[in-house]
VMD Tcl script that draws the C-alpha trace (Angstrom):
set ca {
  {20.00 -112.16 -63.11}
  {20.90 -109.58 -66.43}
  {20.81 -106.48 -67.42}
  {17.85 -106.89 -70.03}
  {16.09 -109.41 -67.56}
  {15.31 -106.29 -64.74}
  {14.98 -103.65 -68.32}
  {12.21 -105.56 -69.35}
  {10.54 -106.38 -65.67}
  {11.11 -102.08 -64.59}
  {9.85 -101.60 -69.21}
  {13.00 -99.65 -69.78}
  {13.70 -99.16 -73.57}
  {17.24 -97.04 -72.60}
  {20.65 -98.78 -71.92}
  {22.76 -96.58 -70.42}
  {19.69 -95.51 -68.12}
  {18.91 -99.25 -67.05}
  {22.87 -99.54 -65.86}
  {22.43 -95.41 -63.97}
  {19.45 -96.37 -62.24}
  {21.28 -100.07 -61.71}
  {24.91 -98.44 -60.19}
  {22.53 -96.16 -58.24}
  {20.17 -98.86 -55.77}
  {23.60 -100.90 -55.54}
  {25.34 -97.73 -53.72}
  {22.26 -96.31 -51.95}
  {21.89 -100.37 -51.19}
  {26.39 -100.20 -49.57}
  {24.61 -97.40 -47.88}
  {22.27 -98.24 -45.73}
  {23.86 -102.00 -44.78}
  {27.37 -101.52 -44.40}
  {29.32 -104.12 -45.36}
  {32.86 -102.52 -45.95}
  {33.31 -100.73 -42.87}
  {36.93 -99.07 -42.44}
  {38.20 -97.15 -39.94}
  {41.14 -94.14 -39.68}
  {42.71 -92.24 -37.75}
  {44.20 -88.91 -37.82}
  {45.31 -86.47 -36.11}
  {44.65 -83.58 -34.82}
  {45.85 -80.71 -34.68}
  {46.19 -77.31 -32.67}
  {43.92 -73.86 -34.28}
  {43.09 -76.18 -37.67}
  {38.99 -76.92 -38.10}
  {39.36 -79.07 -41.25}
  {40.09 -82.20 -41.85}
  {40.27 -84.11 -45.59}
  {38.98 -86.60 -45.36}
  {39.21 -90.41 -48.03}
  {37.26 -89.53 -51.09}
  {36.05 -93.35 -50.68}
  {34.67 -92.55 -47.75}
  {30.10 -92.55 -48.41}
  {29.64 -91.65 -44.96}
  {31.21 -91.12 -41.21}
  {29.50 -93.02 -38.10}
  {31.55 -91.33 -35.04}
  {33.69 -89.13 -34.27}
  {35.89 -89.63 -32.26}
  {38.87 -88.34 -30.05}
  {40.43 -88.36 -26.37}
  {40.18 -87.13 -22.89}
  {36.65 -85.83 -23.98}
  {34.87 -84.66 -21.27}
  {36.87 -86.98 -18.86}
  {40.02 -87.49 -17.58}
  {40.60 -90.84 -17.70}
  {43.34 -91.25 -21.23}
  {40.07 -93.59 -22.76}
  {38.14 -91.96 -26.40}
  {34.48 -90.28 -25.99}
  {32.20 -89.83 -29.72}
  {32.44 -86.45 -30.42}
  {28.36 -85.78 -30.77}
  {26.60 -84.57 -33.58}
  {25.60 -80.35 -34.50}
  {22.51 -80.54 -36.28}
  {21.76 -76.55 -36.18}
  {23.46 -74.29 -37.60}
  {25.79 -72.51 -34.91}
  {24.75 -69.53 -33.39}
  {28.33 -68.08 -32.90}
  {30.27 -67.17 -35.99}
  {34.03 -67.41 -36.35}
  {37.20 -66.30 -38.50}
  {36.51 -68.23 -41.29}
  {32.82 -67.28 -41.13}
  {30.51 -70.58 -40.95}
}
mol new
graphics top color blue
foreach p $ca { graphics top sphere $p radius 0.5 }
foreach p [lrange $ca 0 end-1] q [lrange $ca 1 end] { graphics top cylinder $p $q radius 0.2 }
display resetview
């Protein structure tokens, strides 16, 4: 389907706006369908709280750490926080 056909069906007169809507829709479809999944490994450093995530990342699925709540040298998924932490730290977060 061409952009002109989408514009006619949606009743949009501006080509720029139609292309912006199409790009937004494609990005949302990509976020939902998870077609391009890539695993990235980062080393954890002692006393480091913040880490750089690659710019092309759209969604972080899970974070795993070795020996977390186990002694079997297995990687365990770290739980996500739903609410803000009750205790503040030196970073003020």
